[in-house]
C-alpha positions as CSV (number, residue, x, y, z in Angstrom):
1,M,0.0,0.0,0.0
2,S,1.4,3.4,-1.0
3,R,1.7,5.9,1.8
4,I,2.1,9.7,1.8
5,G,1.0,12.3,4.3
6,A,2.0,14.3,7.4
7,E,2.1,11.1,9.5
8,D,5.1,9.9,7.4
9,H,7.2,12.9,8.6
10,S,7.3,11.2,12.0
11,T,9.7,9.0,13.8
12,F,6.6,7.0,15.0
13,S,5.9,5.7,11.5
14,P,9.1,3.8,10.7
15,V,9.3,2.2,7.3
16,G,12.9,0.9,7.4
17,P,15.3,-0.8,9.8
18,K,17.2,2.3,10.9
19,A,14.1,4.3,11.8
20,D,12.5,1.2,13.4
21,F,15.5,0.8,15.7
22,S,15.4,4.6,16.6
23,T,11.6,4.3,17.4
24,T,12.1,1.2,19.5
25,A,14.9,2.9,21.4
26,W,12.8,6.0,21.9
27,W,9.9,4.1,23.4
28,L,12.3,2.1,25.7
29,L,14.0,5.3,27.0
30,F,10.6,6.9,27.4
31,G,9.4,4.0,29.4
32,V,12.5,4.2,31.7
33,A,12.1,7.9,32.1
34,A,8.4,7.6,32.9
35,F,9.1,4.9,35.5
36,V,11.8,7.0,37.2
37,C,9.4,10.0,37.2
38,V,6.7,7.9,38.9
39,V,9.1,6.6,41.5
40,V,10.5,10.0,42.3
41,I,6.9,11.5,42.7
42,A,6.0,8.5,44.9
43,L,9.0,9.1,47.1
44,V,8.3,12.8,47.4
45,V,4.7,12.1,48.4
46,G,5.9,9.4,50.8
47,A,8.4,11.8,52.4
48,M,5.7,14.4,52.9
49,I,3.4,11.8,54.6
50,S,6.2,10.5,56.8
51,R,7.1,14.1,57.8
52,R,3.6,14.7,59.0
53,K,3.7,11.5,61.0
54,A,7.1,12.6,62.5
55,A,8.5,9.2,61.4
56,K,12.2,8.6,62.1
57,V,14.5,6.7,59.7
58,R,17.5,4.8,61.2
59,E,20.9,5.9,59.8
60,G,21.6,2.5,58.2
61,E,18.3,2.5,56.4
62,A,19.0,5.9,55.0
63,K,22.4,5.0,53.6
64,G,21.1,1.8,52.0
65,F,18.3,3.8,50.4
66,V,20.7,6.4,49.0
67,M,23.1,3.7,47.7
68,T,20.3,1.8,46.0
69,F,18.4,4.7,44.4
70,G,21.2,7.2,44.1
71,V,24.0,5.0,42.9
72,V,23.2,1.4,41.9
73,I,20.0,2.0,39.9
74,P,21.3,5.1,38.0
75,A,24.5,3.2,37.2
76,V,22.5,0.3,35.8
77,V,20.2,2.7,33.8
78,L,23.2,4.6,32.4
79,A,25.0,1.5,31.5
80,A,22.0,0.1,29.7
81,T,21.5,3.4,27.8
82,F,25.2,3.3,26.8
83,A,24.9,-0.2,25.5
84,L,21.8,0.7,23.5
85,S,23.6,3.6,22.0
86,V,26.6,1.4,21.0
87,A,24.1,-1.1,19.5
88,G,22.5,1.7,17.5
89,I,25.8,2.9,16.2
90,A,26.7,-0.6,15.1
91,K,23.3,-1.2,13.4
92,N,23.5,2.1,11.5
93,A,27.1,1.6,10.4
94,K,26.4,-1.0,7.7
95,P,23.3,-2.6,6.1
96,S,22.6,-6.3,6.5
97,R,23.6,-6.9,2.9
98,P,25.7,-4.9,0.4
99,A,24.0,-1.8,-1.1
100,A,22.9,-2.3,-4.7
101,L,22.5,1.4,-5.5
102,K,24.6,4.5,-4.9
103,V,23.0,7.9,-4.6
104,Q,25.0,11.2,-4.2
105,V,23.2,14.1,-2.4
106,V,24.6,17.6,-2.4
107,G,23.1,20.2,-0.2
108,H,22.8,23.8,-1.5
109,Q,21.2,26.9,-0.1
110,W,18.3,25.9,-0.3
111,W,17.7,22.8,-2.4
112,W,19.1,19.2,-2.8
113,E,21.0,18.0,-5.8
114,V,20.6,14.2,-6.3
115,R,22.9,12.2,-8.6
116,Y,22.9,8.5,-9.6
117,P,26.5,8.1,-10.7
118,D,26.2,4.6,-12.1
119,S,23.5,5.7,-14.6
120,G,24.2,9.4,-15.1
121,A,20.7,10.4,-13.9
122,V,20.5,13.8,-12.1
123,T,17.5,15.3,-10.4
124,A,16.7,17.6,-7.5
125,N,14.7,17.4,-4.3
126,E,13.4,13.9,-5.1
127,I,15.2,10.7,-4.2
128,H,13.7,7.6,-5.8
129,V,14.8,4.2,-4.4
130,P,13.7,0.6,-5.0
131,L,11.7,-1.2,-2.2
132,G,13.5,-3.3,0.3
133,T,17.0,-2.6,-1.2
134,P,19.9,-1.1,0.8
135,V,20.9,2.2,-0.8
136,E,24.3,3.8,-0.2
137,L,24.1,7.5,0.4
138,Q,27.1,9.9,-0.1
139,L,26.3,13.2,1.5
140,T,28.1,16.5,1.1
141,S,27.5,20.2,0.9
142,D,28.3,22.9,-1.6
143,D,28.1,25.8,0.8
144,V,27.2,25.6,4.5
145,I,26.4,22.7,6.9
146,H,23.1,21.1,6.2
147,S,21.5,18.0,7.8
148,F,19.8,15.1,5.9
149,W,16.8,13.8,7.8
150,V,13.9,11.5,6.8
151,P,12.2,10.7,10.1
152,A,10.3,7.7,8.8
153,I,13.4,6.2,7.2
154,M,16.6,7.1,9.0
155,P,18.2,9.4,11.7
156,K,19.8,12.7,10.9
157,L,23.3,13.0,9.3
158,D,25.1,16.3,8.5
159,L,26.3,17.4,5.1
160,I,29.6,19.1,5.5
161,P,31.4,21.3,2.9
162,G,34.5,19.6,1.6
163,H,33.7,16.3,3.3
164,T,31.6,13.3,2.3
165,N,29.6,11.4,4.9
166,D,28.7,7.9,3.9
167,T,25.5,6.2,5.1
168,W,22.7,4.0,3.9
169,M,18.9,3.5,4.0
170,T,16.4,0.8,3.2
171,V,12.7,1.5,2.7
172,D,10.3,-1.4,3.3
173,D,6.9,0.2,2.4
174,A,6.0,1.8,-0.9
175,G,5.2,5.5,-0.6
176,T,6.5,9.1,-0.6
177,Y,8.2,10.2,2.5
178,R,9.1,13.8,3.4
179,G,12.6,14.7,4.4
180,Q,13.9,18.0,5.8
181,C,17.2,19.9,6.4
182,A,17.6,19.7,10.2
183,E,20.5,22.1,10.6
184,Y,19.9,25.8,10.4
185,C,21.5,26.9,7.1
186,G,20.2,30.4,6.5
187,L,17.1,32.4,5.7
188,Q,15.2,29.7,3.8
189,H,16.2,26.7,6.0
190,A,12.5,25.9,6.7
191,H,11.9,25.7,3.0
192,M,14.6,23.1,2.3
193,A,12.6,19.9,2.1
194,F,12.8,16.9,-0.1
195,T,11.0,13.6,-0.7
196,V,12.0,10.0,-0.8
197,V,9.9,7.9,-3.2
198,A,10.1,4.2,-2.6
199,E,8.7,2.0,-5.4
200,P,9.0,-1.6,-6.8
201,E,12.2,-2.5,-8.6
202,A,10.7,-2.5,-12.1
203,K,9.0,0.9,-11.6
204,F,12.2,2.3,-10.2
205,Q,14.4,1.1,-13.0
206,Q,12.0,2.6,-15.5
207,W,12.2,5.9,-13.7
208,L,16.0,5.7,-13.5
209,G,16.3,5.0,-17.2
210,D,14.1,7.9,-18.1
211,Q,16.0,10.3,-15.8
212,A,19.3,9.3,-17.4
213,D,18.1,10.3,-20.9
214,P,18.7,13.7,-22.3
215,A,15.9,16.2,-22.6
216,V,13.2,15.6,-25.2
217,Q,13.4,17.8,-28.2
218,P,10.7,20.5,-28.6
219,T,8.0,19.5,-31.1
220,T,5.7,22.6,-31.3
221,A,6.4,26.2,-32.4
222,E,5.7,27.4,-28.8
223,E,8.1,24.8,-27.3
224,R,10.8,25.7,-29.8
225,K,10.4,29.4,-28.9
226,G,10.7,28.5,-25.2
227,Y,13.8,26.4,-26.0
228,D,15.5,29.3,-27.8
229,V,14.7,31.8,-25.0
230,L,15.9,29.4,-22.3
231,T,19.1,28.3,-24.0
232,S,20.1,31.8,-25.2
233,G,19.3,33.7,-22.0
234,S,20.4,33.8,-18.4
235,C,18.7,30.5,-17.6
236,A,21.4,28.6,-19.4
237,S,24.1,30.1,-17.3
238,C,22.7,28.7,-14.1
239,H,20.8,25.5,-15.1
240,T,21.6,22.4,-17.1
241,V,19.2,20.8,-19.6
242,R,21.1,17.8,-20.8
243,G,21.3,17.5,-24.6
244,T,21.1,21.3,-25.0
245,P,23.6,24.2,-24.8
246,A,22.3,25.0,-21.3
247,D,25.0,23.7,-18.9
248,G,24.9,25.9,-15.8
249,K,25.8,24.5,-12.5
250,V,24.4,27.0,-10.0
251,G,20.7,25.8,-9.9
252,P,18.9,22.5,-10.2
253,D,19.2,20.3,-13.4
254,L,16.0,21.0,-15.4
255,T,16.3,18.0,-17.9
256,H,13.2,16.3,-16.5
257,L,11.6,19.1,-14.6
258,A,8.0,18.2,-15.6
259,D,8.3,14.9,-13.8
260,R,8.8,16.5,-10.4
261,S,5.7,16.9,-8.2
262,R,6.8,20.2,-6.5
263,L,9.3,23.1,-7.0
264,A,11.7,25.1,-4.9
265,A,12.6,22.2,-2.6
266,E,9.0,21.2,-1.9
267,T,7.9,24.9,-1.4
268,I,5.3,25.1,-4.2
269,P,3.4,22.7,-6.5
270,N,4.8,22.0,-10.0
271,D,2.0,23.5,-12.1
272,R,1.8,26.1,-14.8
273,G,0.8,29.0,-12.5
274,H,3.4,28.4,-9.8
275,L,6.1,27.6,-12.4
276,G,5.5,31.0,-14.1
277,G,5.5,32.9,-10.8
278,W,8.8,31.2,-9.8
279,I,10.5,32.0,-13.1
280,A,9.3,35.6,-13.2
281,N,10.3,36.5,-9.6
282,S,11.3,33.6,-7.3
283,Q,12.2,36.1,-4.6
284,Q,8.5,36.7,-3.8
285,I,8.2,33.0,-3.1
286,K,11.5,32.2,-1.5
287,P,13.3,35.4,-0.5
288,G,17.1,35.1,-0.5
289,N,17.5,32.3,-3.0
290,K,20.2,32.7,-5.7
291,M,17.8,33.1,-8.7
292,P,17.2,36.7,-9.6
293,P,13.9,37.9,-11.2
294,Q,13.8,37.1,-14.9
295,P,12.8,40.1,-17.1
296,L,11.0,38.1,-19.8
297,S,8.2,39.5,-21.9
298,P,4.8,37.8,-21.4
299,G,5.1,35.9,-24.7
300,D,8.6,34.7,-23.8
301,L,7.6,33.7,-20.3
302,T,4.7,31.7,-21.7
303,A,6.9,30.0,-24.2
304,V,9.5,29.0,-21.6
305,I,6.8,27.6,-19.3
306,T,5.4,25.5,-22.2
307,Y,8.9,24.2,-23.0
308,L,9.7,23.3,-19.4
309,E,6.3,21.5,-19.1
310,S,7.4,19.3,-22.0
311,L,10.6,18.1,-20.2
312,K,9.4,14.7,-19.0
C-alpha cells in the first residue's frame, strides 16, 4: 500500500530498519524515564506523609536507600543506555547486505542535488529508491552545513562542505516520505525539504532510465520558442538541460523538470501558474535564493513555461 502524508514525517511511523531501531529505542527510553518519574513522585509524596507523622529513619536504612536509588539504579540505567547507543551505532554503520545502488546528495542553499553516478541520472529534491533494497548515500554540501533527515526512514546526518559522509537507508513500504534539512542553514532553512519515493524495482528502473536520458526535443512552435529563450538567455548560465547548450551548475538540473511533483525544494506545486511565478520572480516566493527575477516578456515567459512543461 502506498503511503504519503503528514504522519510519514514522523519517527513514530518507521518504514525501514534504521528508523525502526530509533523508534524502539525512543519508546524504551521513554518507558524508563516515565518509570523514574513515577518513582520520584511517589518518594516525594511518601516523604511528605512521613514528615507529617514525624517518622524517624534509622541511619543504616538511609544509607542503604541512598546507595540503591542514588548510585546502583542510576548506574544500571546509564550502562543500559550506553549499551543501547553502541548497538544503535553498530546497526546504523552497515546494512545487513551490500548496497545495490549508490546515490549522491549535495546540499545547496536551499535545495538538494541528487545524482545517480552509475547511470548518469540527475534530479533535484526527489530521491527515488527501490523497495527493500539497501541504498548507499554519499552526502556532502556545496556551501554551509546542512543535515539530511527523513524521520520515517533514518536518523539525521550532517552534510559538511569539503567532506563526504557515507551512510545508507532501506525502505520497506512503498510510498512518498518527506525529508527535511535539520541544521539551520540560512534564511530559507525551513523551505529546504525533499521527498524519498520508494517504489517496486521494475518501476524504479523505468524511472531511473528515463531520468538518465537527455531532454526531449521541442515539437511545437511554442516549445521551440521556449527552448530558444531558455538556451540563449540567463537561464542557461545557471541551469543544465542535458542535450542542449544549457549547462549551468548554479541551480537544479532541469532536464526532466516536468516529472517532479513540486518546485523550490517542496515549497510550491509544480503546475503552470506556480512555475510561471517562480520564473518571473522567485524572490517573492522564497526570498534570498540565488535566482534573480527574470525580465521576460509575457510571450517569452509563456513559451519558456510551455517548453519546461514538456521536459518529462
